[in-house]
RODO-2510 file (C-alpha; in nm, 4 decimals, decimal comma):
residues 140
     n   res          X          Y          Z
     1     m    13,0452    10,2914    15,2932
     2     t    12,9701    10,6383    15,1663
     3     e    12,7278    10,8566    15,3487
     4     k    12,4255    10,9831    15,1545
     5     k    12,4167    11,3605    15,1191
     6     p    12,0914    11,5299    15,2027
     7     g    11,8939    11,6271    14,8874
     8     a    11,6967    11,9417    14,8189
     9     y    11,3664    11,7489    14,8007
    10     d    11,4107    11,4955    15,0803
    11     d    11,1344    11,6599    15,2812
    12     i    10,8665    11,6088    15,0080
    13     i    10,9879    11,3148    14,7974
    14     h    10,7818    11,0538    14,9861
    15     l    10,4593    11,2522    15,0229
    16     p    10,1472    11,1133    14,8446
    17     h    10,0645    11,2492    14,4968
    18     h     9,8081    11,5314    14,5005
    19     q     9,4583    11,4404    14,3749
    20     s     9,2250    11,7265    14,2787
    21     t     8,8894    11,7376    14,4497
    22     k     8,7467    11,9637    14,1739
    23     h     8,8586    11,7811    13,8563
    24     p     8,8290    11,4077    13,7802
    25     h     9,1496    11,2094    13,7361
    26     m     9,2727    11,2251    13,3725
    27     s     9,3659    10,8982    13,2040
    28     a     9,7194    10,8507    13,0724
    29     m     9,5774    10,8528    12,7148
    30     d     9,4087    11,1906    12,7676
    31     r     9,7200    11,3330    12,9281
    32     a     9,9326    11,2178    12,6350
    33     a     9,6867    11,3716    12,3859
    34     q     9,7665    11,7150    12,5259
    35     f    10,1170    11,6847    12,3869
    36     s    10,0396    11,5213    12,0519
    37     p    10,1210    11,7182    11,7354
    38     f     9,8483    11,9112    11,5581
    39     a     9,8090    12,0610    11,2131
    40     a     9,8665    12,4307    11,2722
    41     l     9,8030    12,4974    10,9033
    42     s     9,4956    12,2919    10,8215
    43     g     9,4985    12,1792    10,4602
    44     h     9,8703    12,2480    10,4213
    45     g     9,9539    11,8763    10,3965
    46     d     9,6862    11,8310    10,1288
    47     a     9,8254    12,1261     9,9336
    48     i    10,1740    11,9759     9,9422
    49     s    10,0405    11,6366     9,8283
    50     e     9,8549    11,8051     9,5418
    51     t    10,1706    11,9870     9,4320
    52     e    10,3687    11,6611     9,4369
    53     r    10,1092    11,4805     9,2219
    54     l    10,2439    11,4417     8,8702
    55     t    10,0499    11,5096     8,5536
    56     d    10,1288    11,4498     8,1868
    57     d    10,1206    11,7049     7,9098
    58     a     9,8880    11,6444     7,6179
    59     a    10,0813    11,5126     7,3187
    60     e    10,0886    11,7066     6,9926
    61     l     9,9751    11,4585     6,7259
    62     s    10,1528    11,4353     6,3906
    63     e     9,9687    11,4689     6,0586
    64     d    10,0072    11,0940     5,9983
    65     v     9,8459    11,0093     6,3322
    66     l     9,5618    11,2549     6,2682
    67     e     9,4983    11,1008     5,9248
    68     d     9,4917    10,7532     6,0799
    69     l     9,2441    10,8701     6,3465
    70     n     9,0180    11,0213     6,0796
    71     r     9,0349    10,6968     5,8802
    72     q     8,9387    10,4968     6,1926
    73     l     8,6517    10,7358     6,2702
    74     g     8,5267    10,6900     5,9141
    75     r     8,5255    10,3107     5,9606
    76     i     8,3372    10,3504     6,2882
    77     r     8,0766    10,5803     6,1269
    78     i     8,0124    10,3204     5,8551
    79     s     7,9484    10,0471     6,1122
    80     l     7,7628    10,2519     6,3779
    81     h     7,4445    10,0499     6,3191
    82     e     7,6380     9,7490     6,4608
    83     q     7,7681     9,9519     6,7594
    84     p     8,1262     9,8391     6,6990
    85     e     8,3531     9,7577     6,9909
    86     i     8,6637     9,9740     7,0011
    87     t     8,9480    10,0624     7,2341
    88     v     9,0261    10,4308     7,2452
    89     a     9,3153    10,6075     7,4186
    90     y     9,2430    10,9662     7,5178
    91     f     9,3712    11,2539     7,7276
    92     v     9,1827    11,3592     8,0421
    93     p     9,2758    11,7105     8,1618
    94     d     9,3407    11,7501     8,5340
    95     e     9,0707    11,9432     8,7188
    96     k     9,3118    12,1135     8,9598
    97     k     9,6310    12,1864     8,7721
    98     q     9,7939    12,2001     8,4306
    99     g     9,8324    11,8708     8,2458
   100     g     9,6355    11,5526     8,2945
   101     r     9,6544    11,1789     8,2327
   102     y     9,5930    10,9301     7,9541
   103     e     9,3189    10,6705     7,9850
   104     a     9,1957    10,3851     7,7690
   105     k     8,8355    10,2803     7,7190
   106     t     8,7062     9,9639     7,5578
   107     g     8,3398     9,9617     7,4727
   108     r     8,0717     9,9818     7,2075
   109     v     8,0233    10,3097     7,0223
   110     k     7,6663    10,4383     7,0169
   111     k     7,7210    10,7515     6,8079
   112     i     7,9708    11,0053     6,6846
   113     d     7,8411    11,3579     6,7302
   114     d     8,0197    11,5739     6,4717
   115     y     7,8542    11,8942     6,5916
   116     e     7,9684    11,8467     6,9554
   117     r     8,2871    11,6650     6,8372
   118     r     8,2212    11,3740     7,0724
   119     m     8,2195    10,9959     7,0643
   120     v     7,9432    10,8461     7,2788
   121     f     7,9562    10,4878     7,4093
   122     t     7,6588    10,2654     7,4906
   123     d     7,7383    10,2985     7,8647
   124     g     7,6964    10,6777     7,8385
   125     l     8,0639    10,7780     7,8451
   126     s     8,1319    11,0682     7,6117
   127     i     8,4842    11,1489     7,4904
   128     e     8,5864    11,4628     7,3064
   129     l     8,7255    11,3692     6,9645
   130     d     9,0033    11,6281     6,9999
   131     r     9,1366    11,4377     7,3026
   132     v     9,1574    11,0984     7,1279
   133     v     9,5139    10,9859     7,0519
   134     a     9,4572    10,6277     6,9308
   135     i     9,1723    10,4019     6,8199
   136     e     9,1684    10,0238     6,7758
   137     m     8,8647     9,8515     6,6352
   138     g     8,7668     9,5092     6,7681
   139     g     8,9332     9,2277     6,5771
   140     e     9,2411     9,4316     6,4820
***
């Protein structure tokens, strides 16, 4: 059998663990929290997420598409007294960066404001006519 060599800490290895009389004992959870990572640059992660978020560019509409949109708007104007149901696709610019996204809305048109260049729905939504890319009237 091999003989155990004396270690550098043999004189203290079996002593009881020190307990402070001034500070209460810290739980293992609190001790671990001291070493958890923290955000040294607050908001940096949000800025990176915002940069990664993709946006679309607004499409340039052809003359044919613009003529079709004007024809559809004319049909809607004629039947405004009936508050026709339509589905409209339109571009919504992003509030934070260049570009935006396309959305679709189905609803009843309350009025078309030519002065403000807006289409107003019965639920209060207002869409700029210059952002509309497609219109479908109910029953088409």
